[in-house]
Every structure is written in structure tokens, then in C-alpha cells.
N, C-alpha and C positions, 0 to 999 in steps of 0.2 A: 560575481555571484548575484543571481537575481533576487528580488524581494521574497518570493515564495520560498526558495531554498534557504535563505537566511532566516526567515521567520520560523520555518519548521525546525531547522537545526538549533536555533537559539531556544525555542520553546521546549523542545524535547530535552536538550541539554540542561536547561534550568530545572525541569521537573525532576531529573535524576540527581542533580546536585542538591536540591532541597530535600528530596525524599531519601536519598542514599540507596544502598543496595537492597534495603528491605522493601522498596517500592514494588518490585516485581512480585515478591511473595504476598504482599498485602493486596495487590491488585487482582488476585485470583478470586473467582467467585464459583459457587457450585452451580452446575447446569442441571437441568431436569433429569438427565440420565445418570446423575451421580458423578460424572467425570468433572475434573477441574478444568475451567476455561483457561486459556492462555492470557497472560498479561498483555496489555496493549498500551500504545501511546494514548494518553488521555485526549480524546477528541474534544471534550468540553474545554480542556486547557488550551489546546491548539486553536479552537474557535475563538477563545477569548484573546488570543494573541495574533489575530490577523487572518486566520482561515475562516472561510464562510461555511456555515452549516448547510446541509443539504436542504433544498426547498421542500417543504412538506406538501405543497399544493401540486406536486408532480406525481403523486401516487397513481398507479394504474392497475387495472385488473389484469393479472398476469396470465390467466388461463386462455385469453384470446390472442396472445402475442405470437407472431411468426417471425422467424429469423429472416432478415432482409439481406444482410451481408456480414462478412467477417474481415477484420483488419488484423494482420499479424506483424509483429516486430520481433527481431531476434538478434543475438550477438554471439559470436563464437570465439572471441579472444579474451584473454585474462586481463582484468582491469584491477588496478590497485585502488582500494577504497580507503580513504584516510580516516573514516569515522564521521558520523553525522549523516547528512542527507545528500544524495547524489541522484541526478536524473539517469535512469537506466536506459531509456530510449528517447528519441526525438519526439517533439509534439507532432501529432498527426491529426488532420482535420477529417471529420466525418459529417455527412449531411443527412438529416432526417426530414422526410417530407411531411411527417406529422409527429406528434409526441412519440418518443421511443424510449426503450430501456437498453442501456449498455451493460452487458455482463462481461466481466473480465475474468480470464483464467491466466494466472501468472506462475511461471516456474523459473527459479534462479538457482544456480550452483554457487554456494558460498563457502569459503574456507577462512578460518581465523586461528591465530596462535594465542588468543586470549580466552581463557576458560569462561569468563563472565560475559563474553560478547554475545549479542543477540542481533537478529535482523528482522526488520519489518518491511514487507512489500506494500507500497503505497500507491495504488492506481488513483488517478484523478481525472475528472471530466470537467472542463471549463473552470479549473481551479478549485472544484469541490472534491473533497475526499469521498470516494465511493463507500457504500455500506459494507463494512468489514475490512476497510483499509488499515494498514499499519499495525496489524496484530503481530506481536512477537511469538515465535513458534519454538522456543526453547534455546538454551545456550549452545553456541557453536563450539566445536572442539577440533584441535589439530589432529586428534586421533581419528576423527571421522573422515579426514581429508575433505574433499568437496561434498557437501551435503545439499540435497535438493530441497529447497524451500518452495512451498506452493501457497497459493491464495486464490480464492474465488470471491468476487464481489459484484455489486450491481449499483446502478443509479439511473433513475428515470429522469428524462429531460424533455423539454418542449421541442417543437418543430424548429428547424434551422440548422445552421452549421455549428459544430461543436469541436472542441479540441480534447483529445485523449492523450495521456502520458502517464508513465509509471516511474516512481521514485523508489529508491532503496534507502532505508535508514539503518545504520549500525551504531552500536555504542562505542566501538573501538575500531582500529584499523582491521581490514579484512581484504579478501580477494574475491572478485566476482568472476566466475567462469562463464559457461554458456547460460543464456537465458532465452525465454520465449514469452511473449505477451500476446494473448488473443483477446481482441475486443469484438464481441458478438453484439450486433445491433438488431434489436427486436422491435417491431411496430405492431 
């Protein structure tokens, strides 16, 4: 297990051991439209335990961006997830001629026999969690069979070669069915 996986798994596991089952209910906040937000893995907690915060000097004006290319990864076999963090796809290199923004669109079919189990889709660019990564989207249920989990995130980075990869985090054992990750690169 590499350092990134170990740190994420340990940090998230410790957060739930300390906070217990009420962590999810307490983590919800009211959004402007009155709907409750989904609980997420605490990015501040993860940053304090080895993950890097997204660089603030990489902000870009999004209205002038044009899509340059798209990288897709996918899988079609069932994978047994033991709980914790697992790499969903292999690391993929992308090259930006100038500063660019990577927008991720992720879909994964997940099944669990544990009623309290949740899943977070965690896209990363160069070891940085993208904006909106690892949000839990509700408890999984065996009654739902495979449920489609989705996520859309982004991160602006400088010119050069970058590595993109998506991880899944589950609280308990689960099964991963089909998945697809789209990495849209805008300059």
C-alpha cells in the first residue's frame, strides 16, 4: 500500500472512530437553497495528516477556458472493496502547454450489504484532492442493488505534465461494478 492510500485510509478511519456514527449527521450544513449538503471526509483533517491543500495561486478566469482534450478511464468487472481507500483507476499523465483546469466527471456502481456504508469518489491531480472530492452521497443499501454514485470536481494547475487518478473510499466492505472517469482538460 503506498503512502497516499495509507494516509487517506488512516485519517478517515480515525475521524470516524473519534466522532462515531454522529459524525455524518453533524457534518451536514444548510445550503443556500435550503437543501442539506452531504457529509464529506474532512479535507482539513486530511490535509493535516499528509494531504496537500490545493494551491490558491492557481485560480483562473473560467469564462475564457476551452476544452483541449479528454482522458477517459473505465472498468467493467466487479471488484471486491474491503473498506477504506482503493485506487479506482491507474495513474494517467496529462500535459498542459500552459496553466489548465482539470474537470472530472466520475460515475461508479457500488453495492454494499452494510446499511451504514457510504462511498466517496476522490479524484486527485498530482496528489491534490480536487475541489469537491470525497463527498459522501448517502448510505448504500443491499436493497438498492448497484447504485450509481456520481461526482463532478475541478482543479486548476500550472503548465507541465500532471498525473490524474481517482480513488474510492468506503466505510465498510462493498462491491464496485462498472465505473467511468472523465478528465476534461481546459486551457
